[in-house]
N, CA, C and O atoms as a Tripos MOL2 file, in Angstrom:
@<TRIPOS>MOLECULE
protein
  216   215    54     0     0
PROTEIN
NO_CHARGES

@<TRIPOS>ATOM
      1 N         -53.8890  160.7020  171.4470 N.3       1 UNK1
      2 CA        -52.4730  160.8720  171.7310 C.3       1 UNK1
      3 C         -51.7050  161.2080  170.4540 C.2       1 UNK1
      4 O         -50.7770  162.0170  170.4700 O.2       1 UNK1
      5 N         -52.1050  160.5720  169.3430 N.am      2 UNK2
      6 CA        -51.4320  160.8350  168.0800 C.3       2 UNK2
      7 C         -51.6480  162.2960  167.6490 C.2       2 UNK2
      8 O         -50.7270  162.9410  167.1490 O.2       2 UNK2
      9 N         -52.8560  162.8030  167.8450 N.am      3 UNK3
     10 CA        -53.1560  164.1890  167.4750 C.3       3 UNK3
     11 C         -52.3310  165.1660  168.3140 C.2       3 UNK3
     12 O         -51.8820  166.1920  167.8040 O.2       3 UNK3
     13 N         -52.1330  164.8590  169.5740 N.am      4 UNK4
     14 CA        -51.3410  165.7090  170.4460 C.3       4 UNK4
     15 C         -49.8760  165.7290  170.0030 C.2       4 UNK4
     16 O         -49.2310  166.7770  170.0310 O.2       4 UNK4
     17 N         -49.3630  164.5880  169.6020 N.am      5 UNK5
     18 CA        -47.9850  164.5170  169.1100 C.3       5 UNK5
     19 C         -47.8180  165.3350  167.8330 C.2       5 UNK5
     20 O         -46.8250  166.0440  167.6680 O.2       5 UNK5
     21 N         -48.7850  165.2350  166.9380 N.am      6 UNK6
     22 CA        -48.7350  165.9950  165.6890 C.3       6 UNK6
     23 C         -48.8150  167.4910  165.9770 C.2       6 UNK6
     24 O         -48.1390  168.2810  165.3170 O.2       6 UNK6
     25 N         -49.6250  167.8900  166.9460 N.am      7 UNK7
     26 CA        -49.7530  169.2860  167.3210 C.3       7 UNK7
     27 C         -48.4130  169.8410  167.8090 C.2       7 UNK7
     28 O         -47.9950  170.9100  167.3640 O.2       7 UNK7
     29 N         -47.7420  169.1380  168.7070 N.am      8 UNK8
     30 CA        -46.4640  169.6140  169.2280 C.3       8 UNK8
     31 C         -45.3770  169.6130  168.1580 C.2       8 UNK8
     32 O         -44.5170  170.4940  168.1530 O.2       8 UNK8
     33 N         -45.4030  168.6470  167.2620 N.am      9 UNK9
     34 CA        -44.4410  168.6220  166.1650 C.3       9 UNK9
     35 C         -44.6440  169.8380  165.2630 C.2       9 UNK9
     36 O         -43.6780  170.4880  164.8650 O.2       9 UNK9
     37 N         -45.8870  170.1390  164.9450 N.am     10 UNK10
     38 CA        -46.1840  171.3130  164.1260 C.3      10 UNK10
     39 C         -45.7850  172.6020  164.8120 C.2      10 UNK10
     40 O         -45.2980  173.5270  164.1620 O.2      10 UNK10
     41 N         -45.9830  172.6750  166.1100 N.am     11 UNK11
     42 CA        -45.6300  173.8650  166.8770 C.3      11 UNK11
     43 C         -44.1250  174.1080  166.8640 C.2      11 UNK11
     44 O         -43.6840  175.2420  166.6800 O.2      11 UNK11
     45 N         -43.3410  173.0630  167.0560 N.am     12 UNK12
     46 CA        -41.8820  173.2250  167.0460 C.3      12 UNK12
     47 C         -41.3790  173.5710  165.6540 C.2      12 UNK12
     48 O         -40.4260  174.3380  165.5220 O.2      12 UNK12
     49 N         -41.9910  173.0280  164.6190 N.am     13 UNK13
     50 CA        -41.5710  173.3490  163.2530 C.3      13 UNK13
     51 C         -41.9140  174.7950  162.9050 C.2      13 UNK13
     52 O         -41.1710  175.4440  162.1690 O.2      13 UNK13
     53 N         -43.0160  175.3000  163.4160 N.am     14 UNK14
     54 CA        -43.4080  176.6820  163.1430 C.3      14 UNK14
     55 C         -42.4130  177.6580  163.7650 C.2      14 UNK14
     56 O         -42.0520  178.6530  163.1370 O.2      14 UNK14
     57 N         -41.9740  177.3890  164.9750 N.am     15 UNK15
     58 CA        -41.0030  178.2740  165.6120 C.3      15 UNK15
     59 C         -39.6560  178.1870  164.9240 C.2      15 UNK15
     60 O         -38.9400  179.1870  164.8600 O.2      15 UNK15
     61 N         -39.2930  177.0430  164.4150 N.am     16 UNK16
     62 CA        -38.0420  176.9000  163.6810 C.3      16 UNK16
     63 C         -38.0700  177.6750  162.3810 C.2      16 UNK16
     64 O         -37.0640  178.2660  161.9890 O.2      16 UNK16
     65 N         -39.2160  177.6810  161.7030 N.am     17 UNK17
     66 CA        -39.3460  178.4190  160.4450 C.3      17 UNK17
     67 C         -39.3230  179.9190  160.6930 C.2      17 UNK17
     68 O         -38.8230  180.6700  159.8550 O.2      17 UNK17
     69 N         -39.8470  180.3690  161.8130 N.am     18 UNK18
     70 CA        -39.8730  181.7990  162.1180 C.3      18 UNK18
     71 C         -38.4670  182.3380  162.3560 C.2      18 UNK18
     72 O         -38.2090  183.5210  162.1340 O.2      18 UNK18
     73 N         -37.5630  181.4830  162.8030 N.am     19 UNK19
     74 CA        -36.2000  181.9230  163.1010 C.3      19 UNK19
     75 C         -35.2610  181.7840  161.9030 C.2      19 UNK19
     76 O         -34.0910  182.1580  161.9920 O.2      19 UNK19
     77 N         -35.7540  181.2560  160.7950 N.am     20 UNK20
     78 CA        -34.9010  181.0750  159.6240 C.3      20 UNK20
     79 C         -34.4530  182.4260  159.0890 C.2      20 UNK20
     80 O         -35.2320  183.3780  159.0650 O.2      20 UNK20
     81 N         -33.2260  182.5100  158.6690 N.am     21 UNK21
     82 CA        -32.7030  183.7500  158.1160 C.3      21 UNK21
     83 C         -32.0430  184.6460  159.1410 C.2      21 UNK21
     84 O         -31.4930  185.6910  158.7930 O.2      21 UNK21
     85 N         -32.0910  184.2570  160.3730 N.am     22 UNK22
     86 CA        -31.3970  185.0250  161.3970 C.3      22 UNK22
     87 C         -30.4230  184.1030  162.1000 C.2      22 UNK22
     88 O         -30.6760  182.9040  162.2250 O.2      22 UNK22
     89 N         -29.3610  184.6280  162.5390 N.am     23 UNK23
     90 CA        -28.3630  183.8450  163.2500 C.3      23 UNK23
     91 C         -27.7000  184.7040  164.2880 C.2      23 UNK23
     92 O         -28.2050  185.7690  164.6440 O.2      23 UNK23
     93 N         -26.5760  184.2480  164.7700 N.am     24 UNK24
     94 CA        -25.8630  185.0160  165.7790 C.3      24 UNK24
     95 C         -25.2970  186.3000  165.2080 C.2      24 UNK24
     96 O         -25.0220  187.2400  165.9550 O.2      24 UNK24
     97 N         -25.1180  186.3560  163.8940 N.am     25 UNK25
     98 CA        -24.5660  187.5480  163.2630 C.3      25 UNK25
     99 C         -25.6620  188.5260  162.8390 C.2      25 UNK25
    100 O         -25.3680  189.5560  162.2330 O.2      25 UNK25
    101 N         -26.9030  188.2210  163.1470 N.am     26 UNK26
    102 CA        -28.0030  189.1160  162.8220 C.3      26 UNK26
    103 C         -28.7150  188.7210  161.5470 C.2      26 UNK26
    104 O         -28.3540  187.7350  160.9040 O.2      26 UNK26
    105 N         -29.7230  189.4860  161.1830 N.am     27 UNK27
    106 CA        -30.5000  189.1620  159.9780 C.3      27 UNK27
    107 C         -29.6980  189.4130  158.7010 C.2      27 UNK27
    108 O         -28.7630  190.2140  158.6890 O.2      27 UNK27
    109 N         -30.0730  188.7220  157.6410 N.am     28 UNK28
    110 CA        -29.4130  188.9060  156.3590 C.3      28 UNK28
    111 C         -29.9030  190.1970  155.7170 C.2      28 UNK28
    112 O         -31.1040  190.4670  155.6990 O.2      28 UNK28
    113 N         -28.9850  190.9900  155.1950 N.am     29 UNK29
    114 CA        -29.3100  192.2660  154.5610 C.3      29 UNK29
    115 C         -28.5280  192.3930  153.2540 C.2      29 UNK29
    116 O         -27.5480  191.6810  153.0330 O.2      29 UNK29
    117 N         -28.9740  193.3060  152.3930 N.am     30 UNK30
    118 CA        -28.1920  193.6740  151.2210 C.3      30 UNK30
    119 C         -27.1850  194.7140  151.6790 C.2      30 UNK30
    120 O         -27.5500  195.7370  152.2590 O.2      30 UNK30
    121 N         -25.9280  194.4470  151.4150 N.am     31 UNK31
    122 CA        -24.8440  195.2900  151.9050 C.3      31 UNK31
    123 C         -24.0920  195.8860  150.7220 C.2      31 UNK31
    124 O         -23.6400  195.1640  149.8340 O.2      31 UNK31
    125 N         -23.9640  197.2040  150.7180 N.am     32 UNK32
    126 CA        -23.1840  197.8680  149.6770 C.3      32 UNK32
    127 C         -21.7730  198.0730  150.2030 C.2      32 UNK32
    128 O         -21.5570  198.7730  151.1920 O.2      32 UNK32
    129 N         -20.8230  197.4510  149.5260 N.am     33 UNK33
    130 CA        -19.4320  197.5000  149.9510 C.3      33 UNK33
    131 C         -18.7760  198.7940  149.4670 C.2      33 UNK33
    132 O         -19.3350  199.5060  148.6340 O.2      33 UNK33
    133 N         -17.5850  199.0940  149.9960 N.am     34 UNK34
    134 CA        -16.8740  200.3230  149.6470 C.3      34 UNK34
    135 C         -16.5290  200.3980  148.1590 C.2      34 UNK34
    136 O         -16.4510  201.4880  147.5920 O.2      34 UNK34
    137 N         -16.3210  199.2280  147.5230 N.am     35 UNK35
    138 CA        -15.9790  199.2190  146.0970 C.3      35 UNK35
    139 C         -17.2040  199.3270  145.1920 C.2      35 UNK35
    140 O         -17.0750  199.3060  143.9680 O.2      35 UNK35
    141 N         -18.3910  199.4440  145.7870 N.am     36 UNK36
    142 CA        -19.6240  199.6040  145.0160 C.3      36 UNK36
    143 C         -20.3800  198.3160  144.7700 C.2      36 UNK36
    144 O         -21.5090  198.3570  144.2790 O.2      36 UNK36
    145 N         -19.7960  197.1760  145.0940 N.am     37 UNK37
    146 CA        -20.4790  195.9020  144.8860 C.3      37 UNK37
    147 C         -21.5250  195.6870  145.9800 C.2      37 UNK37
    148 O         -21.4280  196.2530  147.0690 O.2      37 UNK37
    149 N         -22.5190  194.8650  145.6760 N.am     38 UNK38
    150 CA        -23.5650  194.5300  146.6320 C.3      38 UNK38
    151 C         -23.4690  193.0540  146.9910 C.2      38 UNK38
    152 O         -23.2910  192.2060  146.1170 O.2      38 UNK38
    153 N         -23.5860  192.7560  148.2680 N.am     39 UNK39
    154 CA        -23.5470  191.3790  148.7410 C.3      39 UNK39
    155 C         -24.6640  191.1690  149.7400 C.2      39 UNK39
    156 O         -25.0750  192.0990  150.4330 O.2      39 UNK39
    157 N         -25.1570  189.9350  149.8100 N.am     40 UNK40
    158 CA        -26.1940  189.5500  150.7630 C.3      40 UNK40
    159 C         -25.5040  188.8290  151.9160 C.2      40 UNK40
    160 O         -24.9780  187.7300  151.7390 O.2      40 UNK40
    161 N         -25.5050  189.4500  153.1060 N.am     41 UNK41
    162 CA        -24.7800  188.8890  154.2500 C.3      41 UNK41
    163 C         -25.4170  189.3410  155.5560 C.2      41 UNK41
    164 O         -26.2510  190.2470  155.5480 O.2      41 UNK41
    165 N         -25.0450  188.7320  156.6760 N.am     42 UNK42
    166 CA        -25.5410  189.1900  157.9750 C.3      42 UNK42
    167 C         -25.1090  190.6270  158.2520 C.2      42 UNK42
    168 O         -24.0360  191.0550  157.8260 O.2      42 UNK42
    169 N         -25.9440  191.3610  158.9620 N.am     43 UNK43
    170 CA        -25.7240  192.7870  159.1840 C.3      43 UNK43
    171 C         -24.4190  193.0670  159.9310 C.2      43 UNK43
    172 O         -23.7440  194.0490  159.6200 O.2      43 UNK43
    173 N         -24.0540  192.2530  160.8850 N.am     44 UNK44
    174 CA        -22.8230  192.5080  161.6330 C.3      44 UNK44
    175 C         -21.5890  192.3170  160.7540 C.2      44 UNK44
    176 O         -20.6010  193.0350  160.9080 O.2      44 UNK44
    177 N         -21.6410  191.3540  159.8360 N.am     45 UNK45
    178 CA        -20.5290  191.1500  158.9070 C.3      45 UNK45
    179 C         -20.4150  192.3290  157.9550 C.2      45 UNK45
    180 O         -19.3120  192.7450  157.6000 O.2      45 UNK45
    181 N         -21.5580  192.8650  157.5440 N.am     46 UNK46
    182 CA        -21.5850  194.0240  156.6580 C.3      46 UNK46
    183 C         -20.8900  195.2100  157.3090 C.2      46 UNK46
    184 O         -20.0360  195.8500  156.6950 O.2      46 UNK46
    185 N         -21.2510  195.4990  158.5380 N.am     47 UNK47
    186 CA        -20.6670  196.6280  159.2750 C.3      47 UNK47
    187 C         -19.1750  196.3760  159.5140 C.2      47 UNK47
    188 O         -18.3570  197.2840  159.3620 O.2      47 UNK47
    189 N         -18.8280  195.1530  159.8830 N.am     48 UNK48
    190 CA        -17.4320  194.8110  160.1790 C.3      48 UNK48
    191 C         -16.5380  194.9790  158.9550 C.2      48 UNK48
    192 O         -15.3740  195.3560  159.0860 O.2      48 UNK48
    193 N         -17.0690  194.7050  157.7750 N.am     49 UNK49
    194 CA        -16.2830  194.8100  156.5490 C.3      49 UNK49
    195 C         -16.3450  196.2050  155.9250 C.2      49 UNK49
    196 O         -15.8310  196.4240  154.8280 O.2      49 UNK49
    197 N         -16.9810  197.1530  156.6350 N.am     50 UNK50
    198 CA        -17.0050  198.5180  156.1580 C.3      50 UNK50
    199 C         -18.1030  198.8300  155.1640 C.2      50 UNK50
    200 O         -18.0540  199.8640  154.4980 O.2      50 UNK50
    201 N         -19.0870  197.9660  155.0490 N.am     51 UNK51
    202 CA        -20.1860  198.2010  154.1160 C.3      51 UNK51
    203 C         -21.3190  198.9790  154.7660 C.2      51 UNK51
    204 O         -21.3070  199.2600  155.9640 O.2      51 UNK51
    205 N         -22.3050  199.3210  153.9280 N.am     52 UNK52
    206 CA        -23.4960  200.0240  154.4120 C.3      52 UNK52
    207 C         -24.7330  199.1990  154.0840 C.2      52 UNK52
    208 O         -24.8750  198.6890  152.9730 O.2      52 UNK52
    209 N         -25.6210  199.0740  155.0560 N.am     53 UNK53
    210 CA        -26.8550  198.3210  154.8700 C.3      53 UNK53
    211 C         -27.7690  199.0870  153.9270 C.2      53 UNK53
    212 O         -27.9890  200.2840  154.1110 O.2      53 UNK53
    213 N         -28.3000  198.4110  152.9240 N.am     54 UNK54
    214 CA        -29.2190  199.0600  151.9870 C.3      54 UNK54
    215 C         -30.6390  198.8820  152.4310 C.2      54 UNK54
    216 O         -31.5580  199.3610  151.7670 O.2      54 UNK54
@<TRIPOS>BOND
     1     1     2 1
     2     2     3 1
     3     3     4 2
     4     3     5 am
     5     5     6 1
     6     6     7 1
     7     7     8 2
     8     7     9 am
     9     9    10 1
    10    10    11 1
    11    11    12 2
    12    11    13 am
    13    13    14 1
    14    14    15 1
    15    15    16 2
    16    15    17 am
    17    17    18 1
    18    18    19 1
    19    19    20 2
    20    19    21 am
    21    21    22 1
    22    22    23 1
    23    23    24 2
    24    23    25 am
    25    25    26 1
    26    26    27 1
    27    27    28 2
    28    27    29 am
    29    29    30 1
    30    30    31 1
    31    31    32 2
    32    31    33 am
    33    33    34 1
    34    34    35 1
    35    35    36 2
    36    35    37 am
    37    37    38 1
    38    38    39 1
    39    39    40 2
    40    39    41 am
    41    41    42 1
    42    42    43 1
    43    43    44 2
    44    43    45 am
    45    45    46 1
    46    46    47 1
    47    47    48 2
    48    47    49 am
    49    49    50 1
    50    50    51 1
    51    51    52 2
    52    51    53 am
    53    53    54 1
    54    54    55 1
    55    55    56 2
    56    55    57 am
    57    57    58 1
    58    58    59 1
    59    59    60 2
    60    59    61 am
    61    61    62 1
    62    62    63 1
    63    63    64 2
    64    63    65 am
    65    65    66 1
    66    66    67 1
    67    67    68 2
    68    67    69 am
    69    69    70 1
    70    70    71 1
    71    71    72 2
    72    71    73 am
    73    73    74 1
    74    74    75 1
    75    75    76 2
    76    75    77 am
    77    77    78 1
    78    78    79 1
    79    79    80 2
    80    79    81 am
    81    81    82 1
    82    82    83 1
    83    83    84 2
    84    83    85 am
    85    85    86 1
    86    86    87 1
    87    87    88 2
    88    87    89 am
    89    89    90 1
    90    90    91 1
    91    91    92 2
    92    91    93 am
    93    93    94 1
    94    94    95 1
    95    95    96 2
    96    95    97 am
    97    97    98 1
    98    98    99 1
    99    99   100 2
   100    99   101 am
   101   101   102 1
   102   102   103 1
   103   103   104 2
   104   103   105 am
   105   105   106 1
   106   106   107 1
   107   107   108 2
   108   107   109 am
   109   109   110 1
   110   110   111 1
   111   111   112 2
   112   111   113 am
   113   113   114 1
   114   114   115 1
   115   115   116 2
   116   115   117 am
   117   117   118 1
   118   118   119 1
   119   119   120 2
   120   119   121 am
   121   121   122 1
   122   122   123 1
   123   123   124 2
   124   123   125 am
   125   125   126 1
   126   126   127 1
   127   127   128 2
   128   127   129 am
   129   129   130 1
   130   130   131 1
   131   131   132 2
   132   131   133 am
   133   133   134 1
   134   134   135 1
   135   135   136 2
   136   135   137 am
   137   137   138 1
   138   138   139 1
   139   139   140 2
   140   139   141 am
   141   141   142 1
   142   142   143 1
   143   143   144 2
   144   143   145 am
   145   145   146 1
   146   146   147 1
   147   147   148 2
   148   147   149 am
   149   149   150 1
   150   150   151 1
   151   151   152 2
   152   151   153 am
   153   153   154 1
   154   154   155 1
   155   155   156 2
   156   155   157 am
   157   157   158 1
   158   158   159 1
   159   159   160 2
   160   159   161 am
   161   161   162 1
   162   162   163 1
   163   163   164 2
   164   163   165 am
   165   165   166 1
   166   166   167 1
   167   167   168 2
   168   167   169 am
   169   169   170 1
   170   170   171 1
   171   171   172 2
   172   171   173 am
   173   173   174 1
   174   174   175 1
   175   175   176 2
   176   175   177 am
   177   177   178 1
   178   178   179 1
   179   179   180 2
   180   179   181 am
   181   181   182 1
   182   182   183 1
   183   183   184 2
   184   183   185 am
   185   185   186 1
   186   186   187 1
   187   187   188 2
   188   187   189 am
   189   189   190 1
   190   190   191 1
   191   191   192 2
   192   191   193 am
   193   193   194 1
   194   194   195 1
   195   195   196 2
   196   195   197 am
   197   197   198 1
   198   198   199 1
   199   199   200 2
   200   199   201 am
   201   201   202 1
   202   202   203 1
   203   203   204 2
   204   203   205 am
   205   205   206 1
   206   206   207 1
   207   207   208 2
   208   207   209 am
   209   209   210 1
   210   210   211 1
   211   211   212 2
   212   211   213 am
   213   213   214 1
   214   214   215 1
   215   215   216 2
@<TRIPOS>SUBSTRUCTURE
     1 UNK1         2 RESIDUE 1 A UNK
     2 UNK2         6 RESIDUE 1 A UNK
     3 UNK3        10 RESIDUE 1 A UNK
     4 UNK4        14 RESIDUE 1 A UNK
     5 UNK5        18 RESIDUE 1 A UNK
     6 UNK6        22 RESIDUE 1 A UNK
     7 UNK7        26 RESIDUE 1 A UNK
     8 UNK8        30 RESIDUE 1 A UNK
     9 UNK9        34 RESIDUE 1 A UNK
    10 UNK10       38 RESIDUE 1 A UNK
    11 UNK11       42 RESIDUE 1 A UNK
    12 UNK12       46 RESIDUE 1 A UNK
    13 UNK13       50 RESIDUE 1 A UNK
    14 UNK14       54 RESIDUE 1 A UNK
    15 UNK15       58 RESIDUE 1 A UNK
    16 UNK16       62 RESIDUE 1 A UNK
    17 UNK17       66 RESIDUE 1 A UNK
    18 UNK18       70 RESIDUE 1 A UNK
    19 UNK19       74 RESIDUE 1 A UNK
    20 UNK20       78 RESIDUE 1 A UNK
    21 UNK21       82 RESIDUE 1 A UNK
    22 UNK22       86 RESIDUE 1 A UNK
    23 UNK23       90 RESIDUE 1 A UNK
    24 UNK24       94 RESIDUE 1 A UNK
    25 UNK25       98 RESIDUE 1 A UNK
    26 UNK26      102 RESIDUE 1 A UNK
    27 UNK27      106 RESIDUE 1 A UNK
    28 UNK28      110 RESIDUE 1 A UNK
    29 UNK29      114 RESIDUE 1 A UNK
    30 UNK30      118 RESIDUE 1 A UNK
    31 UNK31      122 RESIDUE 1 A UNK
    32 UNK32      126 RESIDUE 1 A UNK
    33 UNK33      130 RESIDUE 1 A UNK
    34 UNK34      134 RESIDUE 1 A UNK
    35 UNK35      138 RESIDUE 1 A UNK
    36 UNK36      142 RESIDUE 1 A UNK
    37 UNK37      146 RESIDUE 1 A UNK
    38 UNK38      150 RESIDUE 1 A UNK
    39 UNK39      154 RESIDUE 1 A UNK
    40 UNK40      158 RESIDUE 1 A UNK
    41 UNK41      162 RESIDUE 1 A UNK
    42 UNK42      166 RESIDUE 1 A UNK
    43 UNK43      170 RESIDUE 1 A UNK
    44 UNK44      174 RESIDUE 1 A UNK
    45 UNK45      178 RESIDUE 1 A UNK
    46 UNK46      182 RESIDUE 1 A UNK
    47 UNK47      186 RESIDUE 1 A UNK
    48 UNK48      190 RESIDUE 1 A UNK
    49 UNK49      194 RESIDUE 1 A UNK
    50 UNK50      198 RESIDUE 1 A UNK
    51 UNK51      202 RESIDUE 1 A UNK
    52 UNK52      206 RESIDUE 1 A UNK
    53 UNK53      210 RESIDUE 1 A UNK
    54 UNK54      214 RESIDUE 1 A UNK
């Protein structure tokens, strides 16, 4: 029973790690802003602020 519990705990942690770095705003990208600066932000925020995904 203990091994089964450890298996399910590991399985849930693996799926949580696979989703890291993504959110409701999309994956994190390097965004080049209109003023030439580069920022690391979600892709939808980049587009909304007028930047271009690098």
